[in-house]
C-alpha positions as CSV (number, residue, x, y, z in Angstrom):
1,X,0.2,0.4,-0.4
2,X,1.7,4.3,-0.8
3,X,0.5,6.8,0.8
4,X,0.5,10.0,-0.5
5,X,2.3,13.0,1.4
6,X,0.2,16.0,1.8
7,X,2.5,17.7,3.6
8,X,1.1,18.0,7.3
9,X,3.0,16.0,10.6
10,X,0.4,14.2,12.6
11,X,-0.7,16.8,14.2
12,X,-1.8,17.9,11.0
13,X,-0.3,21.5,11.4
14,X,1.7,22.3,7.6
15,X,5.7,23.0,8.3
16,X,7.2,25.2,7.7
17,X,9.3,24.7,4.5
18,X,10.0,27.1,1.7
19,X,9.8,25.0,-1.9
20,X,12.8,24.4,-3.8
21,X,15.2,26.6,-5.8
22,X,13.9,29.7,-3.1
23,X,15.7,31.6,-0.3
24,X,14.7,33.6,2.5
25,X,17.6,36.6,3.5
26,X,18.5,38.8,6.0
27,X,19.4,42.0,7.6
28,X,23.0,42.3,6.5
29,X,22.6,40.6,2.7
30,X,19.9,42.2,2.3
31,X,21.7,45.6,3.2
32,X,24.9,44.5,1.5
33,X,22.8,43.5,-2.1
34,X,20.7,46.9,-1.2
35,X,24.2,48.7,-1.6
36,X,24.8,47.1,-4.5
37,X,22.5,47.9,-7.1
38,X,22.5,51.1,-6.4
39,X,26.2,51.7,-7.4
40,X,24.6,49.4,-10.5
41,X,21.2,51.4,-11.0
42,X,24.5,54.7,-10.8
43,X,26.8,53.3,-13.4
44,X,23.1,52.6,-15.9
45,X,22.0,56.4,-15.2
46,X,25.6,57.7,-15.4
47,X,25.7,56.1,-19.3
48,X,22.1,58.1,-20.3
49,X,20.0,54.9,-19.4
50,X,16.4,55.8,-17.5
51,X,14.9,53.8,-15.2
52,X,11.3,51.9,-16.2
53,X,9.6,49.6,-13.7
54,X,6.8,46.8,-16.2
55,X,4.7,44.7,-13.8
56,X,5.3,40.8,-13.2
57,X,2.9,39.6,-14.7
58,X,2.2,39.0,-18.8
59,X,0.3,37.8,-21.2
60,X,1.8,34.3,-22.3
61,X,1.2,34.7,-25.9
62,X,2.8,38.0,-25.8
63,X,5.9,36.0,-24.5
64,X,5.7,33.8,-27.8
65,X,9.8,33.1,-28.9
66,X,11.3,34.2,-25.9
67,X,10.6,31.5,-23.7
68,X,13.2,30.6,-21.5
69,X,13.6,26.7,-21.4
70,X,10.8,23.9,-24.1
71,X,11.6,21.3,-22.1
72,X,10.0,22.1,-18.6
73,X,6.7,22.4,-17.4
74,X,4.6,25.7,-19.1
75,X,7.9,26.0,-21.0
76,X,10.3,27.4,-18.4
77,X,7.5,30.2,-16.8
78,X,5.2,29.9,-13.6
79,X,1.4,30.3,-15.6
80,X,-1.7,30.2,-14.5
81,X,-5.4,30.6,-16.5
82,X,-7.3,32.8,-15.8
83,X,-10.6,33.5,-18.1
84,X,-10.1,31.2,-20.6
85,X,-6.0,33.6,-20.9
86,X,-2.7,32.6,-19.4
87,X,0.1,34.6,-17.6
88,X,2.8,34.4,-16.5
89,X,5.5,35.8,-14.1
90,X,7.6,37.3,-16.3
91,X,11.7,34.9,-16.5
92,X,13.2,37.9,-17.4
93,X,13.1,41.8,-17.9
94,X,13.6,40.9,-22.3
95,X,10.3,40.5,-23.0
96,X,7.8,42.6,-21.0
97,X,10.3,45.0,-23.1
98,X,10.0,44.0,-26.2
99,X,6.3,44.0,-25.2
100,X,6.8,48.0,-24.1
101,X,8.0,49.4,-27.7
102,X,5.2,47.8,-29.2
103,X,2.9,49.2,-27.5
104,X,4.8,52.5,-27.6
105,X,6.4,52.8,-30.6
106,X,4.9,55.7,-31.5
107,X,5.8,57.5,-28.5
108,X,9.0,55.9,-27.2
109,X,12.0,57.8,-28.0
110,X,14.5,56.3,-30.3
111,X,16.9,55.4,-29.8
112,X,15.1,54.1,-26.1
113,X,17.7,53.8,-23.7
114,X,16.3,51.9,-20.7
115,X,17.1,50.5,-17.8
116,X,15.0,47.8,-15.5
117,X,15.7,46.4,-11.7
118,X,13.7,43.9,-10.4
119,X,13.2,40.2,-9.2
120,X,12.1,37.4,-12.3
121,X,11.1,34.5,-12.0
122,X,12.3,30.5,-13.7
123,X,10.2,27.1,-13.4
124,X,13.7,25.5,-14.1
125,X,15.1,22.7,-12.2
126,X,17.3,24.2,-9.2
127,X,21.0,23.7,-8.0
128,X,23.7,25.0,-7.0
129,X,23.8,28.8,-7.1
130,X,20.3,28.6,-9.9
131,X,17.5,30.0,-8.0
132,X,13.6,30.2,-9.2
133,X,13.6,33.8,-8.2
134,X,16.1,36.0,-8.5
135,X,17.2,40.0,-9.3
136,X,18.2,40.7,-13.2
137,X,19.9,44.2,-13.5
138,X,19.2,44.4,-17.4
139,X,20.4,48.2,-20.3
140,X,19.2,47.9,-23.3
141,X,18.8,50.8,-26.0
142,X,16.1,50.1,-28.3
143,X,15.8,51.4,-31.8
144,X,19.8,50.6,-32.9
145,X,21.5,48.7,-35.4
146,X,25.1,51.0,-35.3
147,X,28.0,48.3,-33.6
148,X,28.8,51.2,-31.5
149,X,25.7,50.3,-29.6
150,X,26.5,46.6,-28.6
151,X,30.3,47.9,-27.8
152,X,29.2,50.6,-25.4
153,X,26.8,47.9,-23.3
154,X,30.3,46.1,-23.4
155,X,32.3,49.3,-21.9
156,X,28.7,49.4,-19.8
157,X,30.1,45.9,-17.7
158,X,33.6,46.6,-17.6
159,X,33.0,50.0,-16.3
160,X,30.0,48.4,-13.6
161,X,32.2,46.1,-12.2
162,X,34.8,47.7,-11.5
163,X,32.9,49.6,-9.5
164,X,31.6,46.7,-7.3
165,X,35.7,46.7,-7.1
166,X,36.8,44.0,-9.6
167,X,39.7,45.0,-11.2
168,X,41.3,44.4,-14.4
169,X,42.4,40.9,-14.5
170,X,39.5,39.6,-12.4
171,X,37.2,39.2,-15.0
172,X,37.1,38.7,-19.4
173,X,34.4,40.1,-20.8
174,X,33.9,37.0,-23.9
175,X,32.2,37.3,-26.6
176,X,30.2,35.9,-29.7
177,X,27.5,36.8,-32.2
178,X,24.8,34.2,-32.8
179,X,25.3,35.0,-36.4
180,X,28.8,32.9,-36.2
181,X,26.5,30.2,-34.3
182,X,24.1,30.1,-37.0
183,X,26.6,29.5,-39.9
184,X,28.1,26.4,-38.2
185,X,24.7,25.1,-37.5
186,X,23.8,25.9,-41.3
187,X,26.9,24.2,-42.7
188,X,25.9,21.4,-40.3
189,X,22.4,21.1,-42.3
190,X,20.5,22.6,-39.1
191,X,18.6,26.3,-39.7
192,X,16.5,28.3,-36.6
193,X,14.2,29.0,-39.7
194,X,13.1,25.3,-40.1
195,X,14.5,22.5,-37.7
196,X,13.4,25.1,-35.2
197,X,13.1,22.3,-32.4
198,X,15.8,20.4,-33.3
199,X,17.5,23.8,-33.6
200,X,16.9,24.6,-30.3
201,X,17.5,22.1,-28.4
202,X,21.4,22.0,-30.0
203,X,21.2,25.8,-29.0
204,X,20.8,24.6,-25.4
205,X,23.0,21.9,-25.2
206,X,25.3,24.0,-26.7
207,X,25.7,26.5,-24.2
208,X,25.7,23.8,-20.7
209,X,29.1,23.8,-22.2
210,X,30.9,25.1,-19.5
211,X,29.0,22.8,-16.6
212,X,28.2,19.9,-18.3
213,X,31.4,19.1,-19.9
214,X,32.8,18.3,-23.3
215,X,31.3,14.8,-23.1
216,X,28.1,15.4,-21.8
217,X,26.8,18.1,-24.6
218,X,28.0,15.4,-27.2
219,X,25.5,13.0,-25.9
220,X,22.4,15.9,-26.2
221,X,23.5,16.5,-29.5
222,X,23.0,13.2,-30.1
223,X,20.5,10.9,-28.2
224,X,20.1,12.2,-25.1
225,X,21.6,12.4,-21.6
226,X,20.6,10.7,-18.0
227,X,21.6,13.2,-15.2
228,X,23.1,11.8,-11.7
229,X,19.0,12.6,-10.7
230,X,17.7,9.8,-13.2
231,X,16.4,12.4,-15.3
232,X,16.9,12.3,-18.8
233,X,17.0,14.9,-21.6
234,X,15.9,14.0,-25.1
235,X,18.9,15.1,-27.1
236,X,18.9,16.3,-30.6
237,X,19.4,13.6,-32.7
238,X,22.2,14.8,-34.6
239,X,24.5,12.4,-36.4
240,X,27.9,11.6,-35.8
241,X,29.3,13.8,-38.5
242,X,27.1,16.9,-37.5
243,X,28.9,16.2,-33.6
244,X,31.9,16.1,-34.7
245,X,31.6,19.9,-36.9
246,X,29.8,21.2,-33.6
247,X,32.2,20.3,-31.5
248,X,35.5,20.8,-33.4
249,X,33.7,24.5,-33.6
250,X,33.3,24.7,-30.2
251,X,37.3,23.9,-29.1
252,X,38.7,26.3,-31.2
253,X,40.9,28.9,-29.7
254,X,40.9,32.1,-29.1
255,X,44.2,32.9,-30.9
256,X,45.5,35.3,-33.8
257,X,44.3,32.7,-36.4
258,X,40.4,32.4,-34.8
259,X,38.2,33.6,-37.5
260,X,40.6,32.6,-40.3
261,X,39.9,29.2,-38.8
262,X,36.2,30.4,-38.4
263,X,36.1,31.3,-42.1
264,X,37.8,27.9,-43.4
265,X,35.0,26.1,-40.4
266,X,32.6,28.2,-41.9
267,X,33.4,29.0,-45.8
268,X,30.6,31.1,-47.4
269,X,28.0,30.2,-45.4
270,X,25.9,33.9,-45.3
271,X,25.2,34.3,-42.0
272,X,28.7,33.1,-40.5
273,X,30.2,35.4,-42.9
274,X,28.4,37.8,-41.8
275,X,29.1,37.2,-37.6
276,X,32.8,36.9,-38.6
277,X,33.0,40.9,-39.9
278,X,31.0,42.0,-37.0
279,X,32.9,40.8,-34.4
280,X,36.3,42.4,-36.5
281,X,34.1,45.4,-36.3
282,X,33.4,44.5,-32.5
283,X,36.7,44.2,-31.3
284,X,38.1,47.0,-33.3
285,X,35.6,49.6,-31.8
286,X,36.6,48.4,-28.1
287,X,40.2,48.3,-28.8
288,X,40.5,52.4,-29.9
289,X,37.7,53.2,-27.0
290,X,38.5,52.1,-23.8
291,X,41.4,51.0,-21.8
292,X,39.8,47.4,-20.4
293,X,39.4,46.1,-24.3
294,X,42.6,43.9,-22.7
295,X,40.1,41.8,-20.8
296,X,38.0,41.1,-24.4
297,X,38.6,38.2,-25.9
298,X,36.2,36.3,-28.4
299,X,35.1,32.5,-27.3
300,X,33.0,30.2,-29.7
301,X,31.7,29.0,-26.7
302,X,29.8,31.6,-25.6
303,X,25.8,31.1,-27.1
304,X,23.5,31.8,-24.8
305,X,21.2,29.5,-24.6
306,X,18.1,32.0,-25.0
307,X,16.9,31.4,-28.5
308,X,16.1,35.1,-29.3
309,X,19.5,36.6,-29.8
310,X,19.9,37.7,-33.9
311,X,23.9,38.7,-33.6
312,X,26.5,39.8,-30.5
313,X,26.1,39.0,-27.8
314,X,28.6,39.2,-24.6
315,X,29.6,37.0,-20.7
316,X,31.4,38.5,-18.3
317,X,32.8,35.2,-16.1
318,X,35.2,36.2,-12.7
319,X,38.5,34.5,-11.5
320,X,39.9,33.8,-8.6
321,X,43.1,36.2,-8.7
322,X,44.2,37.5,-12.1
323,X,45.0,34.1,-14.8
324,X,43.6,32.5,-11.7
325,X,40.6,30.1,-11.9
326,X,37.1,31.2,-12.9
327,X,34.6,31.2,-10.9
328,X,31.7,31.7,-13.5
329,X,29.1,34.2,-15.9
330,X,28.1,36.9,-13.7
331,X,27.1,39.5,-16.6
332,X,25.2,38.4,-20.6
333,X,23.6,39.5,-23.4
334,X,23.1,40.9,-26.8
335,X,21.5,41.5,-29.9
336,X,18.0,41.0,-29.6
337,X,15.5,41.5,-32.5
338,X,11.8,42.4,-31.3
């Protein structure tokens, strides 16, 4: 005979507990966090970004292609139905910005520069450092296709890190361009426009390289992977040749021959060639604009698992000491086409 737990003790009282992926914050931690957020907000403001606050709840269909994780219930968001409409807690601050830009396109300045610092919620499997509720600090320029806008975001990220006491040598900005990845996947026989499901699975698999390692990524590009808890993640079902091409791309090192190596790998693919050219422009801009450009490097393993990025992508990671071990990513973003 089996018994279903009701969450109550023998006395009938419900035990005090938190759902996985959530946590309480106490006095000193809250004060330190608030001070950090004020420093970040001041830097955003100094760069000319205006504060924006939007509701925590959006229509689910307004999130559309911005949904984060289609392997999770409700596509990775906390959602519920009300009067035949599905509502959801926002999972990031980009999707609400896209909705707002569409609603107010005739009245917003062009370009529109805004920042937001607000909580978001994600229906993801929690783990070390992975919470279902956290505060996101976001700055965006809407309505500019200039590579200078991408370069400014890199400079902004560096200035924020340094304003928080993180000196040069203790962080690295890893830069890539989604068009380069598109070129590689197209060369491997995948197309984000005509094989959306397979493309998305491959994209999320590649994004897990840092966390899971190359062997696990190969499994996720193939038949799938079962983790230590027994959970199985469906793979992209690619052939051995396709997997070899993609993982070979991920293992390209950031050397003086990187861009030439990429052109050789991608061939005459238009998307990939455009991405390589834009990356070169970005590094030229940074070298001419900011002394911290020495902390920026191209990195083909930076792909950002969310499928809405269409060009420039960036992650900033911290290190224990200059040249020391990596502590993980603390900044991420890129170009999104609404």
